[in-house]
N, C-alpha and C positions, 0 to 999 in steps of 0.2 A: 504494500500500500504506500502510495506516494504522499508525502506531506504537502499541504498547500503552500504556495509561494506567497510571501508577504512583502509588501513594499512599505518602507517607512523612512523617516529622516533622522539621522543620528550625527553627533559630532565626531569627526575623525581627526586625530592629531597627525599632522605631517611635519616632522621635525619639531620646531618650536611653535608652529601655528596650528590652531584648532579651527576647522571650518566645518560647516554643515553640508552633508551630502545625502542625496536620495539613494537608498540602498535597497537591494532585494535579497531576501534570504528564504531558505526553505526549511521549515520545521525546526528552527534553532531553539527558540524558547516558546513558540506557540502564538504569542501576541506581541505586537510592536510596542505596547505600553511598558513591557518589562525591559526594553532596550534603553537603558539610561546610562549616563556617563559617557565614556569615550572608548574608542577602539584603540587598545594598546597594541598596535601592530606597525611593522615596518611596511610602508606602501611603496612599491616600485611602480611609478607611473610611466607607462610607455605609450606616448601619443595621447595622453589624457584619458578621461573616463570613456567607456566603462573599464574598470580594472577590478581585480580580485583582492580581497582581504582575507587572510587566513586566521586572524585572531591572535591572542584571546581578546574577548570583550570584557570591559569592566562594567558590571551591572550592579548598581546600588553599592558601590565600593567593593564588591566581591568579583574576583576574576573568574570568568567562565570561558572554557574552551569551546570553539565552534565545532559543531558536528560536520558542517560543510562550509566552504568559503562563502563570504558575502560577495555579491556582485554589486559594485558601486556604479550606479547608473549615471549620475550627473551631480554637479554642485548645486545646492539648493539655496537660493537667495532669500527665501521667505523666512519669516520669524518662526522658529521651531516651537515657541511657546504658544502659538496661536491655535494649537490643536485642542 
């Protein structure tokens, strides 16, 4: 059985800069509301988004390993707190 694909916006730290990106993941935590904090991952950008993030994620201060890589779709300019 395949997990549903969820799209959400999370902050991703690239070097010293944290920016918001629209990401897609499959059955990592179930709901996008549990994806809080930042992605503690080294991101190799080749030609910009989309690119993969292999984790781990920091969720509510606790580090979680990703079951599958995140697919980062694009940078999101909107206010993430508007959800």
